[in-house]
N, C-alpha and C positions, 0 to 999 in steps of 0.2 A: 493051304489055301492057294488057289491059282492066282498068280500075279497078273494084275490088269496091265494093259498097254501103258497107261500113264503112271503106273507105279514103278517108275524107274528113275534112279538117281545117277547122274554123271559126276564123278569127283575128279578134280584136277589137283595134282600134287607136283609143284615145280621142283621140289627138292625131296624126293623119297629117300628113305634110309633103311638100312638093315639094322634093326634094333637088337642089341645084345643085352641081356640082363643076367646078373649073377649076385652072389652074396659072399661075405666073409665075416669072420668074428669081429674084428676091429679094423678100422682104417687108420694107419699111422704112416708118417713120412719115413723114407729111406728103407723101410723093411720090405721084404718080399711078402706080398699079401696072398695067401693061399685061398683061392676062391672055389666055390662050387661049380659044377658043370654049368656052362652058360646055356640059356635058351635063346633062340632066334625068332624074331617076329618081323614081318614086313611093316615098316613104319613111315612116318610123315603124315601131316595133317589129313590130306585128302584120302590117303591110303587107309587110315584108321576110320574115316567116315564111311568108306565103301565097305570095310569089314563089319562095322557095326550095323549098317543098313542091311547087309546080307543076313546077319544074325537075327535081325528083327523082321525078316520075311519080305524085304523089298529088294528087287533086282538092283544091282549097282555095277557100273562099269568104271573102272579106275583108269583115267588117262594120266600117263606119267612117263617122264624120260627115264630110260634105263641104259646104263653103260657099264661095260666091263663085267668081270665075274661077280662083283657085288650086285650089279643090276640084274644079272641073270638069276642070282639067288633070290632076290626080292620077287621077281616075276614068278619063279617056281613056287615060292611059299604062298603067294596069292592064289595060284592055280590049285594048290593042294587044299586051300581053304574054301575053294568054290567061288572065288571072286573073279569075275570076268575083267579082263584088262584090254586096254588099247595102248600098247607100249609105243613110244617114240624112241628109236635108237639114237643115242648121242655118243660123242667121242669120249667124254670124260667118264671116269669110273664113278659109279654112284657112291654116296657117302655111307658111313656107318655112324651109329651112336651107341652109347652103352651106359647102363646104370648099375650101381653096386649098392646093395643093402647091407648095412652094418648090423649084425645080429645083436651086438652088445647094447646098442642104443635104439635100434629100430630106424635110425636115420637112413635116408636114401640119397646117394650122390649120383648126379646125372651129368654126363659128359656128351655134349652135342658138337660134332665135328662140322667144320665149315662146309657149306654147299658148293659143289663145283659150278663154274660158270657155264651158261648156255649160250651158244651162238645164235645169231638172229634167225638163221634158217631153221634152227631147232625149235625156237620159240614159235615161229610161224607154223611149223608142223604140229606143235602142241595145240595151237588155236584151231587149226584145220581139223584135227582129230576130235577135238571137243565139239566143234560145230556139227560134224557128221554124226556123232553119237547123240547130241542133244535133240536131233530131229524127232526122236521117239522117247523123249524124257519129260518128267514132270518138273525137274529143276536141275541146276548145275551148282555144285559146291566147289569153290576154290579155297583151299585151306592149307596152311603151313608156311614154313620159312620161304622167303623169296631169295633166290640166288643172287650173288653180287653182280652188279652191272645190268640188271634187268630194268628197263625203263618203266616207271610206275604207270605210264599210260597203257601198259598191257592190260590192266584191269578194265579200263573203258573199252578197249578194243574187243576184249572177250565178251563183255556184257552186250555190246552192240552187235557182235557177230552172232550170238546165239539167240538174240531177241526173236520172238517174245517169251522164250523160256526164261523163267526167273532165275536169278543168280544169288547165291548166298556166299559171302566172303568172310573168312576168318584169317587174318594176317596181322602183322605188327610193323612198327617202324614207319619209314617213308611210304611203304606199300599200303599201310593202313590209311594214311592221309589221302592217297590216291583212291582207295576203295570208297572212302566217304564221298567222293565226287564222281563216282562211276555210274550211278543210276542203278546200283544193285538193289534187289528186293529186300535183302537182310544183310546187315554187317554186324559181326559179333566180336568186339574187343573185350578184354578183361578190364577190371577196374584199374589195374596198374598201367595198362596201355592207354586207357582213357585219361589217366593222370598225366601221362606224357603229352597227350594231345593238347590238353588245356593248360599245361605248364604249371601245375600246382599240385600239392599233395591232397588226396581225397581221404580224409581221416574218418569222417562220419558218413552215415547213410544219406544225410541231407546233402553233404558235399557231392556224393555220387549222383544223387537225384538231380541236383542243379546242373551238374556237368553233362549228364546224358541228355537232358532237355536242351541245353545250350548247343551242344554239338549236333544233335539231330536237327535243330532249327536251321543251322548253317550248313547242313549237308545236302546231298542229293541221293538219299537212300530212302526206301520205304519204311523199314523198321530198323531201329538201332537197339541191339540187345547187349547189355553189359553184364558180364558174369562177375560175381563177387565171391568166388570160391565156395566154401561150405555154406555161405550165407544165402546162395541162390543167385538172383539176377534182377535187374531192372530192364524194362523195355519201354520205348516210345514208338508209337505207330504213326501211320501217315496222317491221321487226323489229330495228332498230338496226345492221344490217350496214353496214359502212363500206367504201367502195372508193376507191382512188386511180387516176385516169386520167392517163396521161402522153401529151401531144400530140406528134405527129411534128414534127420541126424543119423549118421552111420559111422561105423568104425573104419577109419582110414587105414588101408594097407599099402596102397600106392596111388599117387595122384596122376601118374603118367597116363595120358590118353583121355583124361576126364573131359577136357575142353572139346576134343575132337568128338567124343561120344555125345556131348551135348549138341553139337552142330548136327551130327548124324540123326539124333532124335528129332530135331526140328525138321530136317529134310524129309525124314520118313513120314512124319505126321502130315506135312504139307502135301506130300505125294499122294496121300490118301484122302485129301480134301478137307483136312482140319483147318479151323481158323488159326491165325497166327498165335494168339494167346494160348490156345490148347496145344499147339505145336511146341511152343517154348516150354510148357509144362512137361511134355514128354522128354524134351531135351534135358531138363533139369534131372528127371528121373534116370535117364541114361547115364548122365555124368556121375550121379551119386552111386549108381550100380557099378560103375567102373572102378571107383576108389575102393570097392570091396575086394578087388582082385589083386594078385601079386604081380610085381615087376611090371612088364609091359603088356600084360594081358588086358583084355577089354571086357565090357559088361556081358552078363548072361541075361537072356531074355526073361527068365523067370524073375530075376531081381528087378528088372525094369518094370515089369507088370506090377509087381508088389509095391514098389516105391512110387509108381505113378499116382497111386491113390493117396499118397501122403504129401504131395506137393501142394502148398497153400498159395493161392493167388488172390491179390486184392487190387482194386482200382485205386490209384493214388490221385487225389485232387490237387 
């Protein structure tokens, strides 16, 4: 299908990574752990969003800082996958992360290295590159880890700079607090991240429902979407309408990239003119499809199509 002009997503990744994944029989201290040959994938929240969007048939441009040999490898892998990039050269070498699956138990161990700091002129260049790309885009997605030292006001700056193009933000920690005050169209924390915002444990679905409504009321975002893992998600929209999304039951092989895939599904559907509730449903399907894959791999379009018919949605009073 020919991509329409407005069917284009811009993803912003402030801390891209070269994701390595491997496996070994057992993980034990002090011993040398003989691992299988590692696979390499370009990673980081926005990078994964762009990759999934491309798989689902929507053009995506990944705006990302790239530095050193690791940054060059990330860029090359994205090019090989057919994802367009708008790289911003930076001085620090891009980070790596790696995961190890233990065959004996099926457990997965994930190691995420610290993000390198970005200079102020590098951040300014990232915003400028995003604004340029967003002129012909349906939405901008900012997703992933925020490097140390970044002023949280960056999110407001970015939203204001690309306006009226809507912005979707998926981040955590202090950056998430800033995102909730940024004027973004959609913000997507997890239930764990929402718990940190409200300062209490969210044990039951009622706990999550009360928290998402309270946080949305006191925020400056259009729609707040809270993912609850294999359970699906809750959302509260601009008019206060609350929906509960139930994810289809699938066999989990790897949860890496599931949240990014969910955000990508939302962005893809919105770029095609879908209502927000329908867009979140596609996001749920994309996230579920990703957990069917091994290591750091992402969803397959056929699985997304199949699972999208199995997402249950209900309006919550």
